[in-house]
LUMVEX-435284 format. One record per residue: x negated, y, z negated of N, C-alpha, C in turn; residue in one letter. Coordinates in Angstrom, 1 decimal, decimal comma. Example, Ala and Ser with C-alpha at 12.3 -4.5 7.8 and 13.67 -1.06 7.14 Angstrom:
// LUMVEX-435284
   n.px   n.py   n.pz  ca.px  ca.py  ca.pz   c.px   c.py   c.pz type
  -13,2   -5,7   -7,8  -12,3   -4,5   -7,8  -13,2   -3,3   -7,8    A
  -12,8   -2,2   -7,1  -13,7   -1,1   -7,1  -12,9    0,0   -7,9    S
This chain:
// LUMVEX-435284
   n.px   n.py   n.pz  ca.px  ca.py  ca.pz   c.px   c.py   c.pz type
  -78,5  -34,8  -31,6  -78,5  -33,6  -31,8  -79,6  -33,1  -32,5    X
  -80,4  -32,3  -31,9  -81,3  -31,4  -32,8  -80,7  -30,2  -33,7    X
  -82,0  -30,2  -34,6  -81,7  -29,6  -36,0  -82,3  -28,3  -35,4    X
  -81,5  -27,0  -35,7  -82,0  -25,5  -35,5  -82,2  -25,1  -36,7    X
  -83,4  -24,3  -36,6  -83,6  -23,5  -37,9  -82,0  -22,6  -38,5    X
  -81,5  -22,1  -37,6  -80,4  -21,0  -37,8  -79,2  -22,1  -38,4    X
  -79,3  -23,3  -38,6  -78,3  -23,6  -39,1  -78,5  -23,6  -40,7    X
  -77,4  -23,2  -41,4  -77,5  -23,3  -42,7  -77,4  -25,0  -43,0    X
  -78,3  -25,0  -43,9  -78,1  -26,6  -44,6  -77,9  -26,5  -46,1    X
  -77,1  -27,7  -46,6  -76,9  -27,8  -47,9  -77,3  -29,3  -48,3    X
  -78,1  -28,9  -49,4  -78,6  -30,6  -50,0  -77,7  -31,0  -50,5    X
  -77,2  -32,3  -50,3  -76,3  -33,5  -50,8  -76,7  -34,8  -51,4    X
  -76,5  -34,8  -52,6  -77,1  -36,4  -52,9  -75,6  -37,2  -52,5    X
  -76,2  -38,3  -52,1  -74,9  -39,4  -51,6  -75,4  -40,7  -52,4    X
  -74,4  -42,0  -52,7  -75,2  -42,9  -53,0  -74,5  -43,8  -51,9    X
  -75,2  -44,7  -51,7  -75,0  -45,8  -50,3  -75,2  -47,1  -50,4    X
  -74,7  -48,2  -50,0  -75,1  -49,5  -50,7  -76,5  -49,9  -49,9    X
  -77,4  -50,5  -50,9  -78,7  -50,8  -50,3  -78,9  -51,5  -49,3    X
  -77,8  -52,8  -48,8  -78,2  -53,6  -47,7  -78,0  -52,5  -46,2    X
  -76,9  -52,0  -46,2  -77,2  -51,1  -44,8  -78,1  -49,6  -44,9    X
  -78,6  -49,7  -46,1  -79,6  -48,7  -45,9  -81,2  -49,3  -45,8    X
  -81,3  -50,6  -46,5  -82,5  -51,3  -45,8  -82,6  -51,6  -44,5    X
  -81,2  -52,0  -43,8  -81,2  -52,6  -42,5  -81,6  -51,2  -41,6    X
  -81,2  -50,2  -42,0  -81,2  -48,7  -41,1  -82,8  -48,3  -41,1    X
  -83,5  -48,5  -42,3  -84,8  -48,2  -42,5  -85,6  -48,9  -41,7    X
  -85,3  -50,2  -41,8  -85,9  -51,3  -41,0  -86,2  -51,2  -39,3    X
  -84,8  -50,8  -39,4  -84,4  -50,2  -37,7  -84,8  -48,8  -37,0    X
  -85,3  -48,2  -38,2  -85,8  -46,7  -37,8  -84,7  -45,9  -37,2    X
  -83,3  -46,0  -38,4  -82,1  -45,7  -38,2  -82,4  -44,2  -39,0    X
  -82,3  -42,9  -38,6  -82,0  -41,4  -39,3  -80,9  -41,7  -40,2    X
  -80,8  -42,0  -41,4  -79,6  -42,0  -42,4  -79,2  -40,6  -42,2    X
  -79,8  -39,5  -42,5  -79,2  -38,2  -42,9  -78,5  -37,5  -41,4    X
  -79,3  -38,1  -40,3  -78,4  -37,8  -39,0  -77,4  -38,0  -38,8    X
  -77,0  -40,0  -39,3  -76,0  -40,5  -38,8  -75,1  -40,0  -39,8    X
  -75,3  -39,4  -41,2  -74,4  -39,1  -42,3  -73,5  -37,9  -41,3    X
  -74,8  -37,2  -40,8  -74,4  -35,6  -40,5  -73,1  -35,9  -39,0    X
  -73,5  -36,6  -38,4  -72,9  -37,3  -37,3  -71,3  -37,5  -37,7    X
  -71,3  -38,2  -38,4  -69,7  -39,4  -39,1  -69,4  -38,1  -39,5    X
  -69,9  -37,4  -40,7  -68,9  -36,6  -41,3  -68,3  -35,1  -40,1    X
  -69,2  -35,0  -39,1  -68,8  -34,1  -38,1  -67,2  -34,2  -37,5    X
  -67,5  -36,0  -36,9  -66,5  -36,7  -36,5  -65,2  -36,6  -37,3    X
  -65,6  -36,8  -38,6  -64,7  -36,9  -39,4  -63,9  -35,8  -39,8    X
  -64,5  -34,6  -40,0  -63,8  -33,2  -39,9  -63,2  -32,7  -38,8    X
  -63,4  -33,3  -37,7  -63,0  -32,7  -36,1  -61,9  -33,5  -36,5    X
  -61,7  -34,8  -36,7  -60,5  -35,7  -36,5  -59,5  -35,1  -37,6    X
  -59,9  -34,8  -38,7  -59,0  -34,2  -39,9  -58,3  -33,1  -39,2    X
  -59,4  -32,3  -38,9  -58,6  -31,3  -38,3  -57,9  -31,5  -37,0    X
  -57,9  -32,2  -35,8  -56,9  -32,5  -34,9  -55,3  -33,0  -35,6    X
  -56,0  -33,9  -36,8  -54,6  -34,4  -37,4  -53,8  -33,1  -38,0    X
  -54,3  -32,6  -38,7  -53,7  -31,4  -39,5  -53,3  -30,5  -38,5    X
  -53,8  -30,1  -37,5  -53,2  -29,2  -36,2  -51,7  -30,1  -36,1    X
  -52,2  -31,4  -35,7  -50,6  -32,1  -35,5  -49,8  -32,2  -36,1    X
  -50,1  -32,3  -36,9  -48,9  -32,5  -38,7  -48,2  -30,6  -38,7    X
  -49,1  -29,7  -38,9  -49,0  -28,4  -38,9  -47,9  -27,9  -37,6    X
  -48,1  -28,2  -36,4  -47,3  -28,1  -35,3  -46,1  -29,0  -34,8    X
  -46,0  -30,3  -35,5  -45,2  -31,4  -35,0  -43,7  -30,7  -35,0    X
  -43,4  -30,0  -35,6  -42,0  -29,2  -35,4  -41,6  -28,4  -33,8    X
  -42,9  -27,7  -33,9  -42,9  -27,1  -32,6  -42,9  -27,9  -31,6    X
  -43,8  -28,8  -31,7  -44,1  -30,1  -30,7  -42,8  -30,3  -30,2    X
  -42,3  -31,2  -31,0  -41,1  -31,7  -30,9  -39,6  -30,9  -30,1    X
  -39,8  -29,6  -30,5  -39,0  -29,0  -30,2  -39,0  -28,5  -28,5    X
  -40,3  -28,2  -28,4  -41,1  -28,1  -27,0  -40,8  -29,3  -26,0    X
  -40,9  -30,5  -26,6  -40,7  -31,6  -25,5  -39,5  -32,0  -25,2    X
  -38,5  -31,5  -26,7  -37,0  -31,8  -26,3  -36,3  -30,7  -25,2    X
  -36,8  -29,3  -25,4  -36,8  -28,5  -24,4  -36,9  -28,8  -22,9    X
  -38,0  -29,0  -23,0  -38,8  -29,8  -21,3  -37,8  -30,9  -20,8    X
  -37,5  -31,9  -21,8  -36,4  -32,8  -21,2  -35,3  -32,4  -21,0    X
  -34,7  -31,5  -21,7  -33,2  -30,9  -21,3  -33,2  -30,0  -20,1    X
  -34,3  -29,1  -20,2  -34,3  -28,2  -19,1  -35,2  -28,3  -18,1    X
  -36,5  -29,2  -18,3  -37,4  -29,2  -17,3  -38,5  -28,2  -17,6    X
  -39,6  -28,0  -16,6  -40,2  -27,1  -16,9  -40,3  -26,0  -16,2    X
  -41,1  -24,6  -16,6  -40,5  -23,4  -15,6  -41,1  -23,6  -14,3    X
  -42,0  -24,2  -14,0  -42,4  -24,5  -12,7  -41,7  -26,0  -11,9    X
  -40,9  -26,6  -12,3  -40,7  -28,0  -12,1  -40,1  -27,8  -10,5    X
  -39,5  -26,7  -10,2  -39,1  -27,1   -8,9  -40,1  -26,8   -7,9    X
  -41,5  -26,2   -8,2  -42,3  -26,0   -7,2  -43,7  -27,2   -7,1    X
  -43,2  -28,1   -8,1  -44,5  -29,4   -8,5  -44,2  -30,3   -7,2    X
  -43,0  -30,5   -6,7  -43,1  -31,6   -5,8  -43,2  -30,8   -4,4    X
  -43,3  -29,6   -4,0  -43,8  -28,8   -2,7  -45,3  -29,5   -2,6    X
  -45,7  -29,4   -1,3  -47,1  -29,7   -1,1  -47,3  -28,4    0,3    X
  -48,5  -28,0   -0,2  -48,7  -27,0    0,9  -49,5  -27,4    2,1    X
  -49,0  -26,8    3,4  -49,5  -27,5    4,5  -50,0  -26,4    5,4    X
């Protein structure tokens, strides 16, 4: 991921264990980039989990309806066009 000058950046101080930081430096690992990537993944995961929790009742109701009634176009799903 490359950085664009259009991305608003916020300076943040974090404290990390010394051993992995030293190993990262020895291996030329870009610590800020790794932290940014991991943070973006954690935020996306939390958003997906929140969406699933917020919509769990609807999803359960929808699944029960499909199980009981089938899907709207279910009768056409087994047909093949020749």
